[in-house]
Backbone bond lengths (Angstrom), bond angles and torsions (degrees), N, CA, C in turn:
res aa  C-N    CA-C-N  psi(-1)  N-CA   C-N-CA  omega(-1)  CA-C   N-CA-C  phi
1 M - - - 1.424 - - 1.632 104.31 -
2 A 1.333 112.66 135.28 1.522 116.16 178.34 1.441 112.76 -80.65
3 A 1.286 116.53 153.39 1.523 124.38 178.54 1.603 108.45 -58.48
4 Q 1.284 112.35 137.42 1.517 113.89 177.26 1.402 112.25 -90.64
5 S 1.315 117.43 115.50 1.458 123.08 -167.00 1.476 105.69 -99.61
6 K 1.199 118.30 75.96 1.508 122.17 175.55 1.520 106.76 -73.03
7 I 1.198 124.47 127.10 1.338 130.90 -174.96 1.588 109.45 -67.14
8 P 1.345 114.69 118.44 1.478 114.49 -175.27 1.582 110.77 -59.71
9 K 1.358 117.86 159.16 1.362 123.78 178.32 1.510 110.28 -66.07
10 G 1.251 113.60 131.53 1.503 119.07 -179.17 1.474 114.81 97.00
11 W 1.350 118.37 2.44 1.416 125.92 -178.78 1.512 115.23 -127.06
12 R 1.206 124.10 161.19 1.464 124.87 179.12 1.508 111.75 -156.55
13 A 1.228 123.22 166.78 1.434 128.98 173.27 1.605 113.04 -66.64
14 P 1.311 118.71 143.41 1.485 117.42 -174.40 1.476 108.59 -72.08
15 T 1.428 114.43 150.50 1.570 120.73 173.40 1.427 105.15 -84.44
16 S 1.417 109.20 160.25 1.496 116.91 175.54 1.459 115.78 -58.90
17 S 1.305 118.85 -27.34 1.404 121.03 177.62 1.514 114.51 -74.86
18 E 1.368 117.84 -22.57 1.441 121.73 -178.22 1.564 108.18 -89.10
19 L 1.375 111.17 -11.64 1.524 114.17 175.54 1.578 113.21 -101.42
20 T 1.230 122.47 -8.23 1.421 127.56 -174.85 1.505 111.35 -82.70
21 Y 1.331 117.60 123.31 1.429 121.34 176.74 1.478 105.89 -119.83
22 Q 1.188 115.75 106.80 1.552 124.77 177.70 1.540 106.64 44.86
23 A 1.294 116.30 -126.08 1.482 122.97 -177.06 1.580 109.15 -106.89
24 D 1.309 115.40 5.87 1.484 114.69 -174.86 1.579 111.54 -79.24
25 P 1.247 115.48 114.66 1.483 119.84 179.85 1.544 113.55 -85.13
26 W 1.176 123.03 37.52 1.546 121.11 -170.78 1.575 104.96 -66.51
27 R 1.334 119.52 -34.25 1.463 113.93 -178.06 1.577 114.81 -66.20
28 D 1.221 113.03 -19.70 1.556 118.13 -176.86 1.524 115.08 -66.15
29 T 1.424 112.21 -16.24 1.552 119.03 176.74 1.462 111.30 -76.43
30 S 1.304 123.93 -6.32 1.473 123.24 178.71 1.623 108.62 -121.41
31 P 1.292 113.69 141.98 1.501 121.97 178.60 1.585 109.97 -59.07
32 T 1.458 105.04 -33.09 1.601 111.51 -171.93 1.497 109.97 -102.16
33 K 1.372 113.95 2.95 1.604 119.47 176.60 1.558 107.25 69.26
34 Y 1.410 114.74 22.60 1.488 119.67 -175.89 1.530 111.17 56.20
35 L 1.351 119.20 37.72 1.352 120.36 178.61 1.513 112.55 -118.43
36 V 1.258 118.02 -6.47 1.536 124.40 -178.20 1.458 112.46 -148.02
37 V 1.361 117.42 135.50 1.503 117.79 172.02 1.539 107.90 -135.46
38 R 1.282 118.99 149.02 1.359 122.95 -177.92 1.522 111.25 -131.85
39 A 1.297 114.61 128.42 1.550 121.15 177.59 1.478 107.70 -174.71
40 D 1.355 112.23 179.46 1.544 120.59 178.41 1.459 104.15 -88.50
41 F 1.363 120.60 92.56 1.407 120.63 -175.83 1.452 113.03 -85.09
42 D 1.421 123.62 -20.78 1.366 125.80 -179.29 1.496 117.15 -106.56
43 G 1.373 119.37 5.14 1.395 123.50 175.13 1.507 116.45 77.75
44 D 1.423 116.14 23.28 1.461 115.56 -179.09 1.491 111.38 -100.96
45 K 1.186 118.53 13.84 1.529 127.81 -178.61 1.555 111.23 65.17
46 K 1.342 120.57 24.89 1.416 123.45 174.09 1.546 109.58 -127.16
47 V 1.242 108.85 147.34 1.610 115.57 -176.31 1.473 107.56 -75.22
48 D 1.350 107.81 129.00 1.608 117.85 173.38 1.467 103.08 -106.36
49 E 1.323 113.68 179.71 1.495 122.44 -176.74 1.531 110.52 -144.64
50 A 1.366 117.50 136.53 1.384 118.67 170.96 1.575 108.85 -125.22
51 K 1.373 112.42 143.35 1.499 120.04 -175.28 1.480 109.86 -141.28
52 L 1.270 114.06 150.79 1.473 126.30 169.99 1.542 104.01 -93.54
53 L 1.259 120.08 119.88 1.515 129.04 175.15 1.512 114.20 -124.62
54 V 1.306 111.11 156.33 1.514 117.80 -179.75 1.496 108.18 -111.27
55 Q 1.410 119.37 152.10 1.428 126.66 175.84 1.532 102.02 -65.56
56 T 1.311 118.07 152.72 1.392 122.33 174.66 1.466 117.57 -63.36
57 D 1.343 116.52 -26.40 1.415 127.05 175.88 1.625 113.03 -80.56
58 G 1.331 112.27 -6.84 1.442 117.32 174.22 1.569 118.14 74.86
59 K 1.466 115.42 15.74 1.392 116.37 -170.60 1.599 108.19 -100.01
60 K 1.307 116.90 -28.90 1.526 118.58 -173.14 1.576 104.30 -132.34
61 F 1.348 114.07 160.33 1.407 124.99 163.28 1.526 113.54 -122.46
62 A 1.244 118.97 162.65 1.426 124.73 179.30 1.502 112.18 -149.08
63 L 1.364 112.45 152.74 1.395 119.85 165.13 1.452 120.81 -90.03
64 F 1.258 127.41 113.32 1.387 128.74 -172.65 1.619 107.61 -111.41
65 V 1.292 113.41 145.46 1.528 119.63 176.29 1.568 101.77 -129.77
66 F 1.444 106.67 130.28 1.528 120.81 178.72 1.500 105.79 -109.97
67 L 1.365 116.14 104.59 1.365 120.54 173.58 1.543 113.69 -72.36
68 A 1.310 121.56 150.95 1.412 128.02 174.21 1.561 111.08 -59.42
69 S 1.296 113.13 -24.76 1.480 113.02 -179.72 1.556 113.86 -80.23
70 G 1.278 114.45 0.27 1.395 116.87 175.30 1.581 116.83 108.24
71 S 1.371 112.49 -11.03 1.450 118.16 -175.47 1.519 108.98 -81.72
72 T 1.339 115.34 143.18 1.443 123.17 172.76 1.578 108.22 -117.02
73 I 1.370 111.98 127.94 1.415 117.24 -172.95 1.632 106.59 -120.44
74 R 1.256 122.34 128.74 1.295 126.30 172.93 1.456 112.33 -97.92
75 L 1.303 122.61 115.44 1.444 125.87 -178.22 1.598 112.92 -97.16
76 D 1.192 119.45 -135.13 1.445 121.38 -178.66 1.470 111.79 -58.93
77 H 1.467 113.67 148.70 1.448 122.25 179.43 1.457 108.93 -144.90
78 D 1.389 123.28 149.62 1.440 129.09 -178.82 1.411 110.16 -155.85
79 E 1.330 111.54 -176.03 1.515 122.11 172.17 1.567 113.45 -58.43
80 V 1.242 115.77 134.21 1.481 122.64 -174.42 1.742 105.25 -62.07
81 A 1.244 124.21 -28.25 1.409 121.83 -179.73 1.591 107.17 -62.16
82 L 1.286 116.32 -38.64 1.505 115.94 177.95 1.515 117.95 -59.48
83 L 1.386 108.75 -23.58 1.500 110.38 -176.94 1.539 111.54 -60.65
84 Q 1.289 119.22 -19.26 1.506 122.18 177.71 1.551 113.58 -55.78
85 V 1.453 112.36 -24.67 1.411 114.76 -175.77 1.563 114.28 -125.11
86 M 1.292 114.69 9.83 1.464 122.71 -177.15 1.514 108.98 -106.27
87 G 1.356 117.49 144.96 1.423 126.42 -176.23 1.476 114.12 -153.72
88 I 1.269 117.30 168.93 1.506 120.75 177.79 1.566 106.10 -136.81
89 D 1.219 115.38 147.53 1.432 123.17 178.30 1.482 115.45 -151.44
90 L 1.261 122.36 160.01 1.384 127.16 -170.57 1.674 106.23 -77.83
91 L 1.362 115.74 138.91 1.408 118.68 176.70 1.454 105.28 -122.58
92 P 1.464 124.01 108.02 1.326 123.22 -176.66 1.494 122.46 -64.48
93 P 1.294 120.73 158.51 1.480 117.42 175.71 1.485 113.07 -54.11
94 D 1.241 121.49 130.95 1.499 129.47 -175.08 1.541 108.03 174.15
95 A 1.339 113.09 -179.93 1.433 125.85 175.54 1.521 109.62 -97.30
96 Y 1.357 113.15 127.57 1.633 110.23 176.86 1.502 105.63 -132.42
97 R 1.319 114.47 146.96 1.475 120.86 174.76 1.540 106.23 -79.46
98 T 1.222 120.12 130.98 1.406 125.04 173.70 1.559 110.84 -81.77
99 A 1.433 110.95 166.67 1.481 116.21 -174.80 1.536 105.78 -60.56
100 C 1.354 118.39 -39.02 1.585 117.13 -176.58 1.489 108.54 -68.97
101 G 1.416 117.10 -37.78 1.474 124.78 175.71 1.519 112.44 -58.60
102 K 1.296 116.25 -32.13 1.476 125.12 176.43 1.529 112.89 -76.83
103 G 1.357 114.36 -12.84 1.519 119.02 -176.38 1.456 115.85 92.72
104 Y 1.299 124.68 6.31 1.398 126.62 175.58 1.519 112.07 -56.63
105 W 1.236 119.46 -37.36 1.430 129.66 178.38 1.487 111.04 -161.71
106 K 1.379 119.65 172.76 1.382 126.41 179.60 1.434 110.44 -75.64
107 C 1.418 113.69 129.68 1.549 117.48 179.33 1.618 109.43 -61.17
108 E 1.374 114.87 134.00 1.480 114.47 170.76 1.466 112.76 -78.88
109 K 1.252 121.83 -178.50 1.406 125.80 -178.20 1.620 111.17 -57.25
110 D 1.253 123.46 -50.88 1.430 121.88 -179.35 1.508 112.35 -92.01
111 E 1.242 119.30 15.31 1.474 118.13 -177.20 1.511 108.89 -113.01
112 P 1.335 110.78 112.08 1.550 121.34 -178.13 1.489 113.38 -68.54
113 E 1.316 122.22 151.09 1.435 128.39 168.83 1.539 108.41 -69.74
114 T 1.348 118.22 -42.48 1.400 131.41 -178.41 1.484 105.77 -123.39
115 L 1.363 116.34 131.14 1.470 124.30 174.18 1.520 107.82 -101.43
116 Q 1.253 125.48 124.94 1.403 130.96 168.26 1.428 114.48 -93.95
117 L 1.313 126.53 95.87 1.380 125.17 176.06 1.561 113.16 -78.50
118 R 1.257 121.71 126.31 1.400 127.47 -178.12 1.569 106.84 -99.89
119 V 1.267 119.30 -27.62 1.528 126.59 170.10 1.515 107.57 -125.26
120 P 1.305 116.62 164.31 1.393 119.44 -178.64 1.545 115.39 -60.27
121 G 1.261 120.31 147.71 1.448 131.14 174.39 1.430 114.68 -103.19
122 I 1.302 117.23 160.16 1.538 121.74 170.73 1.608 106.31 -103.07
123 M 1.376 115.13 109.78 1.470 121.90 172.20 1.464 102.64 -76.71
124 Y 1.314 113.21 129.51 1.471 126.00 179.45 1.562 104.19 -120.09
125 F 1.322 117.67 119.52 1.480 119.73 -168.00 1.438 111.23 -144.93
126 K 1.365 114.37 160.57 1.536 124.37 171.17 1.544 97.70 -108.24
127 S 1.342 110.69 136.49 1.459 118.99 -177.00 1.430 109.18 -59.28
128 E 1.480 119.78 126.01 1.347 128.03 179.83 1.560 117.80 56.41
129 S 1.397 111.25 34.60 1.423 121.39 -177.41 1.499 108.03 -151.73
130 A 1.294 117.26 -145.23 1.412 124.44 -176.41 1.472 120.15 -61.25
131 A 1.346 117.81 152.00 1.462 117.15 176.96 1.577 105.87 -146.34
132 S 1.267 110.81 151.76 1.562 121.37 176.38 1.481 100.86 -138.68
133 V 1.362 108.85 171.59 1.430 125.77 178.59 1.593 113.76 -128.97
134 F 1.351 115.27 123.77 1.418 116.94 168.98 1.459 106.74 -90.41
135 F 1.405 120.54 130.09 1.458 120.87 -177.60 1.467 106.10 -143.99
136 W 1.367 112.78 150.67 1.473 120.71 -178.41 1.475 109.55 -77.53
137 S 1.408 113.18 127.92 1.541 121.23 170.74 1.464 109.71 -102.82
138 P 1.403 116.00 107.45 1.512 126.97 -174.59 1.538 100.04 -53.29
139 S 1.395 123.71 -54.48 1.388 128.14 -169.33 1.629 109.60 -55.83
140 E 1.296 111.83 -44.29 1.601 112.55 -176.82 1.449 114.28 -93.28
141 K 1.457 112.85 -9.68 1.566 116.57 175.98 1.582 106.36 65.27
142 K 1.245 117.44 38.70 1.587 117.47 178.55 1.472 108.54 -156.79
143 L 1.305 112.01 166.56 1.462 114.46 174.51 1.577 110.99 -89.47
144 R 1.414 111.51 135.82 1.460 120.62 179.69 1.463 107.54 -112.03
145 Q 1.342 116.88 160.59 1.426 121.75 179.27 1.613 110.67 -118.44
146 V 1.285 115.47 133.48 1.485 116.50 176.31 1.522 106.69 -134.24
147 W 1.253 119.59 136.71 1.557 124.05 176.39 1.504 110.66 -74.24
148 L 1.339 109.40 135.97 1.410 117.56 172.61 1.468 116.72 -102.94
149 S 1.243 113.86 -24.88 1.581 120.47 179.20 1.524 105.89 -153.64
150 D 1.283 120.56 160.27 1.539 124.11 179.28 1.492 109.44 -112.74
């Protein structure tokens, strides 16, 4: 059974005008418009869901993860205007070179050169620009973020 993603109070789905970026149809290449991804993010063999949502006042957007266990996690948030170029996608289990591993900057203490995903991650990206991944850390029992490109 998939996670029940009841939209939290004070949040809503984005409107088409909040998603439109000039004449660039980049969202049309995804059936979910790069707004929703579903997979087992925490390794419990149950489907979880991640969504980009907008505050009801229309000022901010945020990335939410709804775990099948019933937990709702709000991750990154920013000004709603930026939503026109932000998206999420599924990152399958595999090994990925991180931004620091590619030499963009020096790796910090908890920042690996290569990230080995054992369960799917949530790629959080700016269209034609920077990308990071939110992934489940079993030892910390939470989602962590690592940059894949700058």
